[in-house]
N, C-alpha and C positions, 0 to 999 in steps of 0.2 A: 504494500500500500504506500502511496506517495505521501510525502510530508504534508502536502496540501489536503489530501483526503483525510489524513490523521487529524489535522487541525480542525477540519470541518466536523468530523465525527466528535471530537472532544468538545467543540463549541456547542454542538447539538445536545450533547449529554449534559453540559453545563446549564444550558437553557432549560432542559427538562428538570434538572435538580432544583433550579430556581423556582420553577412553576410548582414543584412539589414541596418546596420549603425544606428540603433535606440538606441541612447545614454541612454535614460531613461530606456529602457528595459535592456540594458547591465548592468547598475548600479543595477537595481532591482534584476536581476538574480545573480549577483555577491554577493550581500548582502544575498540573500536567501542561496546560497551555503556556505558562511561563517557561517551563523547561523546554518545550518545543521551540518557543521563540528564541531561546538562548542556545538551542542546538544541543541540549543535554538530555540524557536518559535518567529516569528516576527508578528507584526500587525501594521497597519497604525495608526499613532498617531493623525490624524486629522489636523495637521498643515503642511502637505506636506512632512512629513518625515516618515521613517520606524524606529521602535525602538523595544526594548524588549517587550514581550507580555504584561508585566505589566506596560509599560510606558504610560503616558498620554501626552497631548499637552504640549510642552515646556520641556519635561523630556527625551529627547533623547540625546544620545552621538553619535558622528560621528563614523562610521566604519572606522578603520584605518588599513592600510596595514602594514605588518611587514617587 
């Protein structure tokens, strides 16, 4: 799947989460879109957070809005 298709799919899922009021999904899809914009991959770190692909438990930085 192309990057554009991935971004469209993520944006669609974000819109769905917003309509449903699902805060956890809203945050997840926002983080995914930011990662796509920055050209990074994310993975779950095992401690309840999402971080860079090479991050491990306790090695995540918060996603900050500009």
